[in-house]
C-alpha positions in Angstrom: 0.0 0.0 0.0 1.3 3.5 -0.9 2.1 6.0 1.8 0.3 9.3 1.5 2.5 12.3 1.1 1.3 15.4 2.8 1.1 18.5 0.7 3.0 21.5 1.6 1.5 24.2 3.8 1.7 26.6 0.9 -0.3 24.2 -1.2 -3.0 24.1 1.5 -3.0 27.9 1.7 -3.3 28.1 -2.1 -6.3 25.8 -2.1 -7.9 27.8 0.7 -7.5 31.0 -1.3 -8.9 29.4 -4.5 -11.9 28.0 -2.5 -12.6 31.4 -1.0 -12.2 33.0 -4.4 -14.6 30.5 -6.1 -17.1 31.0 -3.3 -16.8 34.8 -3.6 -17.4 34.7 -7.4 -20.4 32.4 -6.9 -21.8 34.7 -4.3 -21.3 37.8 -6.5 -22.9 36.0 -9.5 -25.9 35.0 -7.3 -26.4 38.3 -5.5 -25.5 41.0 -8.1 -27.0 41.6 -11.5 -23.9 41.6 -13.7 -23.3 42.5 -17.3 -23.4 39.2 -19.3 -19.8 39.7 -20.5 -18.5 40.2 -16.9 -20.5 37.1 -15.9 -18.7 35.2 -18.7 -15.3 36.3 -17.5 -16.2 35.1 -14.0 -17.4 31.8 -15.5 -14.0 31.4 -17.3 -12.2 32.0 -14.0 -14.5 29.4 -12.4 -13.6 26.8 -15.1 -9.9 27.4 -14.4 -10.4 27.0 -10.7 -12.4 23.8 -11.3 -9.6 22.4 -13.4 -7.2 23.0 -10.5 -9.7 21.4 -8.1 -10.1 18.4 -10.4 -6.3 18.0 -10.6 -6.1 18.2 -6.8 -8.8 15.5 -6.6 -6.9 13.2 -9.0 -3.6 13.7 -7.1 -5.3 13.2 -3.7 -7.0 10.0 -4.9 -3.7 8.7 -6.4 -1.8 9.4 -3.2 -4.4 8.2 -0.8 -3.4 5.1 1.2 -7.0 3.8 0.9 -8.8 5.2 -2.1 -12.1 4.0 -1.0 -11.7 5.6 2.4 -10.7 8.9 0.7 -13.7 8.7 -1.6 -16.0 8.0 1.3 -14.7 10.8 3.5 -13.6 13.8 1.5 -13.0 12.6 -2.1 -16.7 12.8 -3.1 -16.8 16.4 -2.0 -13.5 17.2 -3.8 -14.9 15.7 -7.0 -18.3 17.5 -6.6 -16.5 20.8 -6.1 -14.6 20.4 -9.3 -17.7 20.3 -11.5 -18.1 23.8 -13.0 -21.5 23.8 -14.7 -23.9 22.4 -12.0 -24.8 25.2 -9.6 -25.6 22.8 -6.8 -22.1 21.2 -7.2 -20.5 24.6 -6.9 -21.7 24.9 -3.4 -19.6 21.8 -2.6 -16.7 24.2 -2.4 -17.9 25.2 1.0 -16.9 21.7 2.0 -13.4 22.2 0.5 -13.1 25.4 2.6 -14.1 23.5 5.7 -11.6 20.7 4.8 -8.7 23.2 4.3 -9.6 25.0 7.6 -9.5 21.6 9.3 -6.1 20.9 7.9 -4.9 24.4 8.8 -6.2 24.0 12.3 -4.5 20.6 12.6 -1.2 22.2 11.5 -1.6 25.2 13.9 -2.5 27.8 11.3 -0.6 30.8 12.7 2.7 28.9 12.7 1.9 27.5 9.3 1.1 30.9 7.7 4.1 32.6 9.3 6.3 29.8 8.0 4.8 29.9 4.5 5.0 33.7 4.2 8.2 34.5 6.0 10.5 31.5 5.9 9.8 29.6 2.7 9.2 32.5 0.3 11.6 31.1 -2.3 10.1 27.7 -2.3 6.5 29.0 -2.7 7.1 31.6 -5.4 5.5 29.6 -8.2 2.3 29.0 -6.2 2.0 32.7 -5.3 2.8 33.8 -8.8 0.2 31.4 -10.3 -2.5 32.6 -7.9 -1.6 36.3 -8.5 -1.7 35.8 -12.3 -5.2 34.2 -12.1 -6.6 36.9 -9.9 -4.9 39.6 -12.0 -6.4 38.3 -15.3 -9.9 38.0 -13.8 -9.9 41.5 -12.1 -8.3 43.2 -15.1 -10.8 41.5 -17.5 -13.8 42.6 -15.3 -12.4 46.1 -15.0 -11.8 46.6 -18.7 -15.3 45.4 -19.5 -16.7 47.8 -16.9 -14.8 50.9 -18.1 -14.6 50.3 -21.9 -18.2 51.1 -22.6 -17.8 53.5 -25.5 -19.4 52.3 -28.7 -16.1 52.6 -30.6 -14.1 50.6 -28.1 -12.3 47.4 -29.2 -13.2 45.4 -26.2 -16.9 44.2 -26.3 -16.9 40.6 -25.2 -15.5 38.5 -22.3 -13.1 36.8 -24.7 -11.8 40.2 -25.8 -11.3 41.3 -22.2 -9.5 38.1 -21.1 -7.3 38.2 -24.2 -6.5 41.9 -23.5 -5.7 41.1 -19.9 -3.3 38.3 -20.7 -1.7 40.3 -23.6 -1.2 43.3 -21.4 0.2 41.4 -18.4 2.6 39.4 -20.6 3.7 42.5 -22.5 4.3 44.6 -19.4 6.2 41.7 -17.9 8.4 41.5 -21.1 9.0 45.2 -21.0 9.9 45.2 -17.3 12.3 42.2 -17.9 14.0 44.1 -20.8 14.5 47.1 -18.6 16.1 45.0 -15.8 
């Protein structure tokens, strides 16, 4: 039987932030009447988060010492939370938040967070950069759709906004790298 490897504290923190982000997006979509294009950007972000959740489910299932036990305890909820199009399944992410809070509590969250943030910055740079990139693309896309409302503007759809955000972020990154 395989031995389960515990994920890093930074990984648990990343999953917590993604869960909270997904729940926040779901709450906003439910409570606020949004422009259809902004709603589409948020749905694209939700699909990306769901892909990450599904990847986490597959890895967790693979690493579980007892796959049936994992599926009976948390696995079914992890799988349910990775389904993007079924509204009821999206609320399964609350269970993921509870699961991550349980893990954080078990690892003494304050010590964990201080270790992740202060002592292991170099090791967790990729996770932080990936999370920041996702959030930056989503917020920039929503912002440009909100402010580019003139009839002659080039950005009219969610796809235009996401493309603009990715192109702008990568172009600015390339320019900053050239100046360094």
